[in-house]
C-alpha positions as CSV (number, residue, x, y, z in Angstrom):
1,M,-6.5,2.8,-21.3
2,I,-3.9,5.4,-20.2
3,F,-6.4,7.6,-18.4
4,I,-8.2,4.7,-16.8
5,G,-5.0,3.0,-15.6
6,F,-3.7,6.3,-14.1
7,I,-7.0,7.0,-12.3
8,I,-7.2,3.5,-10.9
9,G,-3.6,3.7,-9.6
10,F,-4.2,7.1,-8.2
11,L,-7.5,6.3,-6.5
12,G,-6.1,3.0,-5.1
13,Y,-4.0,5.0,-2.6
14,L,-6.3,7.9,-2.1
15,P,-8.2,6.6,1.0
16,P,-6.0,6.4,4.1
17,G,-4.3,3.1,4.3
18,N,-1.0,1.4,5.2
19,I,1.1,2.8,2.4
20,N,0.0,6.4,2.4
21,L,0.1,6.7,6.2
22,T,3.6,5.4,6.0
23,V,4.5,8.0,3.4
24,I,3.1,10.8,5.7
25,Q,5.0,9.4,8.7
26,M,8.3,9.1,6.7
27,S,7.8,12.6,5.2
28,I,8.1,14.2,8.7
29,G,11.2,12.2,9.6
30,R,14.8,13.2,9.5
31,H,15.7,10.7,6.7
32,R,13.7,12.2,3.8
33,S,16.0,10.8,1.2
34,H,14.5,7.3,2.1
35,L,11.1,8.7,1.4
36,L,11.8,8.8,-2.4
37,Y,13.1,5.2,-2.3
38,F,10.0,4.1,-0.5
39,I,7.6,5.9,-2.9
40,L,9.5,4.3,-5.9
41,F,9.4,0.9,-4.2
42,A,5.7,1.2,-3.4
43,S,5.0,2.2,-7.0
44,L,7.1,-0.7,-8.3
45,M,5.1,-3.1,-6.1
46,E,1.9,-1.6,-7.5
47,F,3.2,-2.5,-11.0
48,V,4.0,-6.0,-9.7
49,Y,0.6,-6.6,-8.1
50,C,-1.3,-5.2,-11.1
51,F,0.8,-7.1,-13.6
52,G,0.8,-10.3,-11.6
53,S,-2.9,-10.2,-10.9
54,L,-3.9,-9.5,-14.5
55,M,-1.5,-12.1,-16.0
56,G,-2.3,-14.7,-13.3
57,M,-6.1,-14.0,-13.3
58,K,-6.9,-17.6,-14.3
59,F,-4.6,-19.1,-11.7
60,L,-5.8,-16.8,-8.9
61,L,-9.4,-17.6,-9.6
62,T,-8.9,-21.4,-9.7
63,E,-6.6,-21.5,-6.6
64,P,-8.5,-20.1,-3.6
65,K,-5.9,-21.7,-1.3
66,F,-3.3,-19.2,-2.5
67,I,-5.5,-16.3,-1.7
68,L,-6.4,-17.8,1.6
69,V,-2.7,-18.1,2.5
70,I,-2.2,-14.4,1.6
71,R,-5.2,-13.4,3.7
72,W,-4.0,-15.3,6.8
73,S,-0.5,-13.8,6.3
74,S,-2.0,-10.3,6.2
75,I,-3.5,-10.9,9.7
76,L,-0.1,-11.7,11.1
77,V,1.7,-8.8,9.3
78,F,-1.0,-6.3,10.4
79,T,-0.9,-7.5,14.0
80,I,2.9,-7.3,14.2
81,L,2.9,-3.8,12.6
82,G,0.2,-2.7,15.0
83,I,2.1,-3.9,18.0
84,I,5.3,-2.2,16.8
85,S,3.4,1.0,16.4
86,F,2.0,0.8,19.9
87,L,5.4,0.0,21.4
88,H,7.0,2.9,19.4
89,R,8.6,5.4,21.7
90,V,8.6,9.1,20.8
91,K,12.1,10.2,19.8
92,E,13.6,13.5,19.1
93,P,13.9,14.1,15.3
94,E,17.6,13.5,15.3
95,H,17.2,10.0,16.8
96,R,14.3,8.7,14.6
97,S,14.8,6.0,12.1
98,S,13.6,6.5,8.6
99,G,10.9,3.7,8.8
100,I,12.0,2.5,5.4
101,R,12.3,-1.2,6.4
102,R,8.8,-1.2,7.9
103,G,7.4,0.7,4.9
104,M,9.0,-1.7,2.4
105,L,7.6,-4.7,4.3
106,I,4.1,-3.1,4.1
107,A,4.5,-2.4,0.4
108,L,5.9,-5.9,-0.3
109,L,3.2,-7.8,1.7
110,N,0.2,-5.6,1.0
111,P,-2.6,-8.2,1.1
112,L,-5.2,-5.7,0.0
113,Q,-3.7,-5.4,-3.5
114,V,-4.6,-8.9,-4.6
115,P,-8.3,-8.5,-4.1
116,F,-8.1,-4.9,-5.4
117,W,-6.5,-6.0,-8.6
118,L,-8.7,-9.1,-9.0
119,I,-11.8,-6.8,-8.9
120,W,-10.3,-4.2,-11.2
121,G,-8.6,-6.7,-13.4
122,V,-11.9,-8.5,-14.2
123,Y,-13.5,-5.1,-14.8
124,V,-10.9,-3.7,-17.2
125,L,-10.5,-7.0,-19.0
126,H,-14.2,-7.5,-19.3
127,N,-14.8,-4.0,-20.7
128,G,-11.9,-4.4,-23.2
129,W,-9.9,-1.5,-21.8
130,V,-7.0,-3.8,-21.4
131,K,-6.4,-6.7,-23.8
132,P,-5.2,-10.0,-22.4
133,T,-1.8,-9.6,-24.1
134,L,1.6,-9.1,-22.5
135,I,2.1,-5.7,-24.1
136,S,-1.3,-4.3,-23.1
137,I,-1.0,-5.6,-19.5
138,T,2.5,-4.3,-19.1
139,L,1.6,-0.9,-20.4
140,F,-1.5,-0.7,-18.2
141,S,0.6,-1.8,-15.1
142,I,3.2,0.9,-15.8
143,I,0.4,3.5,-16.0
144,T,-1.2,2.4,-12.7
145,A,2.2,2.5,-11.1
146,A,2.6,6.1,-12.3
147,G,-0.8,6.9,-10.8
148,A,0.2,5.4,-7.5
149,L,3.5,7.3,-7.5
150,T,1.7,10.6,-8.1
151,I,-0.7,10.2,-5.2
152,L,2.0,9.0,-2.8
153,W,4.2,12.0,-3.8
154,L,1.2,14.2,-3.0
155,Y,0.8,12.6,0.4
156,A,4.5,13.2,1.0
157,V,4.1,16.9,0.2
158,A,1.1,17.1,2.5
159,G,3.0,15.4,5.3
160,R,5.8,17.9,5.1
161,K,3.4,20.8,5.2
162,M,1.9,19.3,8.4
163,E,5.3,18.5,10.0
164,T,5.0,20.8,13.0
165,I,1.5,19.6,13.8
166,L,2.4,15.9,13.4
167,N,5.7,16.3,15.4
168,A,3.7,17.7,18.3
169,H,1.3,14.7,18.2
170,Q,3.8,12.0,17.3
171,L,2.7,9.6,20.0
172,L,-1.0,10.0,19.0
173,L,0.0,9.4,15.4
174,H,1.7,6.1,16.2
175,R,-1.3,5.0,18.3
176,V,-3.7,5.8,15.4
177,I,-1.5,3.9,13.0
178,G,-1.4,1.0,15.5
179,C,-5.2,1.0,15.8
180,I,-5.6,1.0,12.0
181,F,-3.2,-2.0,11.7
182,I,-4.9,-3.9,14.5
183,G,-8.3,-3.0,13.1
184,L,-7.3,-4.3,9.6
185,A,-6.1,-7.5,11.2
186,V,-9.4,-8.0,13.1
187,L,-11.5,-7.1,10.0
188,E,-9.6,-9.6,7.9
189,L,-9.9,-12.3,10.6
190,L,-13.7,-11.7,10.9
191,K,-14.0,-12.0,7.1
192,L,-12.0,-15.2,7.1
193,L,-14.0,-16.7,9.9
194,K,-17.3,-16.1,8.1
């Protein structure tokens, strides 16, 4: 269970997405102390989403309206974050904000986590890797949060190594992040309309 939980938490943030792109963006900023808080907060939210999804599996599967509300909310959040990224002006390093508020909003309202943990939750519970007990689910959730913390920390290290390249292309980076957010909003909208 320990190995599987760590790997799932690690792999969940391996592909480029909202959280790890925010970590990279924050790692090149002036307020690096906020980066640690964000990584810890994102890992805590990973624990909350994993624990909540596994404990509430029955409720989530019998209440599709709840999932529908989360999915519609994600469209709004992604669209707003995309627009903010497009409107972002390039600032000198000493005038940049840390981005911690935006990052915490992304981690708190990460709509991709519920379906992610519904899929993995069914799989790990069905295979008996996690028992449907409070202790087993809590331990598994802590381990997945440790996996998420590890990959996010690696993204932060990589972001710092690429700081000069990313600083030179800051406007392009914001445009790419904006396109990803808008793309995620459109993709979720298309899924909902089907």
